[in-house]
C-alpha positions in Angstrom: -94.7 -40.4 -24.2 -95.9 -39.5 -27.7 -99.5 -38.5 -28.2 -100.8 -39.4 -31.7 -103.0 -36.7 -33.2 -105.2 -36.6 -36.3 -103.4 -33.6 -37.8 -99.8 -32.7 -38.2 -98.2 -30.6 -35.5 -95.3 -29.5 -37.9 -96.6 -29.0 -41.4 -94.0 -28.4 -44.1 -93.2 -24.8 -45.0 -92.3 -25.7 -48.6 -94.3 -28.0 -50.9 -92.3 -30.0 -53.3 -95.1 -32.2 -54.5 -98.8 -32.6 -54.2 -100.6 -35.9 -54.0 -104.1 -37.3 -53.5 -104.6 -40.6 -51.8 -108.0 -42.0 -52.8 -110.2 -45.0 -52.0 -107.8 -46.3 -49.5 -108.1 -49.2 -47.1 -105.8 -49.9 -44.2 -105.4 -53.6 -43.0 -103.3 -53.8 -39.8 -101.8 -56.7 -38.0 -99.7 -56.7 -34.8 -96.2 -58.3 -34.6 -93.5 -58.9 -32.1 -91.4 -55.7 -32.2 -88.2 -57.8 -32.6 -89.5 -59.4 -35.8 -90.1 -56.0 -37.4 -86.9 -54.4 -36.0 -84.9 -57.1 -37.8 -86.1 -55.6 -41.1 -85.0 -52.0 -40.2 -81.6 -50.4 -40.8 -79.3 -49.0 -38.1 -80.6 -45.8 -36.6 -84.3 -46.6 -37.2 -86.4 -48.1 -34.3 -89.8 -49.7 -34.6 -92.6 -47.5 -33.0 -94.9 -49.6 -30.8 -98.3 -49.3 -29.3 -99.1 -51.3 -26.1 -95.8 -53.2 -26.6 -96.6 -54.4 -30.2 -95.4 -53.4 -33.6 -98.0 -52.8 -36.3 -97.7 -53.6 -40.0 -100.3 -52.5 -42.6 -101.3 -53.6 -46.1 -102.6 -50.5 -47.8 -104.2 -50.6 -51.3 -105.3 -47.2 -52.8 -105.4 -44.9 -55.8 -102.6 -42.3 -56.1 -102.6 -39.0 -57.9 -99.2 -37.2 -58.0 -98.9 -33.6 -59.0 -96.3 -30.9 -59.2 -96.4 -28.1 -56.6 -98.6 -26.1 -58.9 -100.7 -26.9 -61.9 -103.1 -29.7 -62.8 -102.2 -33.4 -62.8 -101.2 -35.2 -66.1 -103.7 -38.1 -66.3 -101.5 -40.5 -68.3 -98.6 -40.0 -65.8 -100.1 -38.8 -62.5 -102.9 -41.4 -61.8 -102.0 -44.9 -60.8 -102.7 -47.6 -58.2 -100.5 -48.5 -55.3 -100.4 -51.2 -52.6 -98.0 -50.7 -49.7 -96.7 -52.8 -46.9 -95.7 -50.3 -44.1 -94.8 -50.1 -40.5 -94.2 -47.2 -38.0 -90.8 -46.1 -36.8 -88.7 -43.5 -35.0 -85.5 -42.1 -36.5 -82.3 -41.3 -34.7 -83.7 -37.9 -33.6 -86.9 -39.5 -32.2 -89.2 -38.2 -34.9 -91.9 -40.7 -36.0 -92.8 -41.7 -39.5 -93.9 -44.5 -41.8 -91.3 -47.0 -43.0 -92.2 -48.8 -46.2 -91.2 -52.4 -46.5 -92.6 -52.5 -50.1 -94.6 -50.4 -52.5 -96.4 -51.7 -55.6 -97.2 -49.2 -58.3 -99.1 -49.7 -61.6 -97.2 -46.9 -63.4 -93.7 -48.0 -64.5 -92.4 -44.4 -64.8 -93.6 -43.5 -61.3 -92.1 -46.7 -59.9 -88.7 -46.0 -61.5 -88.7 -42.3 -60.5 -89.6 -43.1 -56.9 -86.9 -45.7 -56.6 -84.3 -43.2 -57.9 -85.5 -40.0 -56.3 -86.7 -41.3 -52.9 -84.8 -44.6 -52.5 -88.0 -46.4 -51.8 -88.6 -50.1 -52.4 -91.0 -49.7 -55.3 -92.1 -52.5 -57.6 -93.9 -52.4 -60.9 -97.2 -54.2 -60.7 -100.4 -55.0 -62.6 -103.2 -53.6 -60.5 -107.0 -52.9 -60.7 -109.8 -51.8 -58.4 -113.3 -53.0 -59.0 -116.2 -51.2 -57.2 -119.7 -52.7 -56.8 -122.8 -51.9 -54.7 -122.5 -48.1 -55.5 -118.9 -48.0 -54.3 -119.7 -49.8 -51.0 -117.7 -53.0 -52.0 -114.2 -52.7 -53.3 -111.9 -55.4 -54.8 -108.2 -54.5 -55.0 -106.0 -56.8 -57.1 -102.2 -56.6 -57.3 -99.8 -58.8 -59.2 -96.1 -57.8 -59.0 -94.3 -57.6 -62.4 -90.8 -56.4 -61.6 -88.4 -56.8 -59.9 -88.9 -59.9 -57.8 -89.6 -61.8 -55.7 -93.0 -62.7 -57.1 -96.0 -61.6 -55.0 -99.6 -60.7 -55.3 -102.5 -59.5 -53.2 -106.3 -59.7 -53.5 -108.3 -57.7 -50.9 -112.1 -57.3 -51.0 -113.9 -55.1 -48.4 -117.4 -53.8 -47.7 -117.4 -50.2 -46.5 -119.6 -49.4 -43.5 -120.6 -46.4 -41.6 -118.3 -43.4 -41.0 -116.5 -42.9 -37.7 -117.5 -39.7 -35.9 -114.4 -37.7 -34.9 -115.1 -38.3 -31.2 -115.3 -42.1 -31.8 -111.7 -42.3 -33.0 -109.2 -43.2 -30.4 -105.5 -42.5 -30.1 -104.9 -46.0 -31.4 -106.8 -45.2 -34.6 -104.6 -42.2 -35.0 -101.5 -44.2 -34.3 -102.4 -46.6 -37.2 -103.5 -44.0 -39.7 -102.4 -40.4 -39.0 -98.7 -40.4 -39.9 -97.3 -37.2 -41.4 -93.8 -38.2 -42.5 -91.7 -41.1 -43.9 -88.3 -42.4 -43.2 -86.1 -44.0 -45.9 -82.6 -45.4 -46.2 -80.4 -43.8 -48.9 -76.8 -43.9 -49.9 -76.3 -40.6 -48.1 -77.9 -41.7 -44.9 -81.5 -41.6 -43.5 -84.0 -39.2 -45.0 -87.1 -37.9 -43.3 -89.8 -36.4 -45.6 -92.9 -34.6 -44.1 -96.4 -35.1 -45.6 -99.3 -32.8 -44.5 -103.0 -33.4 -44.9 -106.3 -32.9 -43.2 -107.6 -35.5 -40.7 -108.5 -38.7 -42.4 -112.3 -39.2 -43.0 -112.4 -42.8 -41.7 -115.1 -45.5 -42.2 -115.6 -48.9 -40.8 -114.9 -51.8 -43.1 -115.6 -55.5 -43.2 -113.1 -57.9 -44.8 -114.8 -60.1 -47.4 -111.7 -61.7 -49.0 -107.9 -61.7 -48.5 -105.3 -63.6 -50.5 -101.9 -61.9 -50.0 -98.2 -62.7 -50.3 -96.9 -59.1 -50.3 -96.4 -59.3 -46.5 -94.3 -62.4 -46.6 -92.4 -61.2 -49.7 -91.4 -58.2 -47.6 -89.7 -60.5 -45.1 -92.5 -60.8 -42.5 -94.0 -64.0 -41.1 -97.5 -64.8 -42.2 -99.8 -62.4 -40.2 -101.9 -64.0 -37.5 -105.6 -63.3 -36.8 -108.0 -60.9 -38.3 -106.7 -57.5 -39.4 -108.0 -54.2 -38.0 -109.7 -52.3 -40.9 -110.2 -48.7 -41.7 -111.3 -47.2 -45.0 -111.1 -43.7 -46.3 -112.3 -41.9 -49.5 -109.1 -40.1 -49.3 -107.2 -36.9 -48.6 -105.2 -34.2 -50.4 -101.5 -34.2 -49.4 -98.6 -31.7 -49.4 -95.1 -33.4 -49.5 -92.4 -31.2 -48.0 -88.7 -30.8 -48.3 -86.5 -33.6 -47.0 -84.2 -33.5 -44.0 -81.2 -35.8 -43.6 -79.2 -37.7 -41.1 -75.8 -38.3 -42.7 -74.8 -41.4 -40.8 -73.3 -44.7 -42.0 -76.1 -47.1 -42.9 -74.6 -50.6 -42.6 -77.6 -52.8 -43.6 
């Protein structure tokens, strides 16, 4: 049985990219595992908690940097909104699986599609903060490629979670230190190391989203589970590969 921890147990030895994930909100819904599994390729298995699959809508600010040196503001800073779930690869290692990723920087979107084989889309995006940063409005409109989709998420940030308040389920939903992706070569696992998330409670004020259904999911049911974070600094490590035939 896997125990989900707030820090990585196997941080990368080599850093190929640095990132910062800022002003991030997780909105999670549960799904029948079979529904999510149908969207995954051969060799990848949905990771469940208490018998349920979990899918997140995650809007945030991205800063991408080379392994050394400062960011380039006109190229490095942009907005993202992801639809993600949690999986195990053929070797049993866990990670995030992205069903879609919206990015406001066309160059970053195109580079990630080519270099990382991730389902990125170019989008028009903005973040509006009010009440001294305690209320956040994330707006996303997909530009290219299709299908058309958009998302409006407004939240009010509450009190911080103390470390001893966070449960293993909170870590299952947020503390993921790798991603899996399907490529022409096979399946790629990429490690990502960062400090424990500083997590805050959040209240949902508004939600109007079609990114989840555009990714192939049924409309989510019920209220989402929310977490907010001011962000973390991240080290992206070197890929490892599973050279197997990927049929879908």
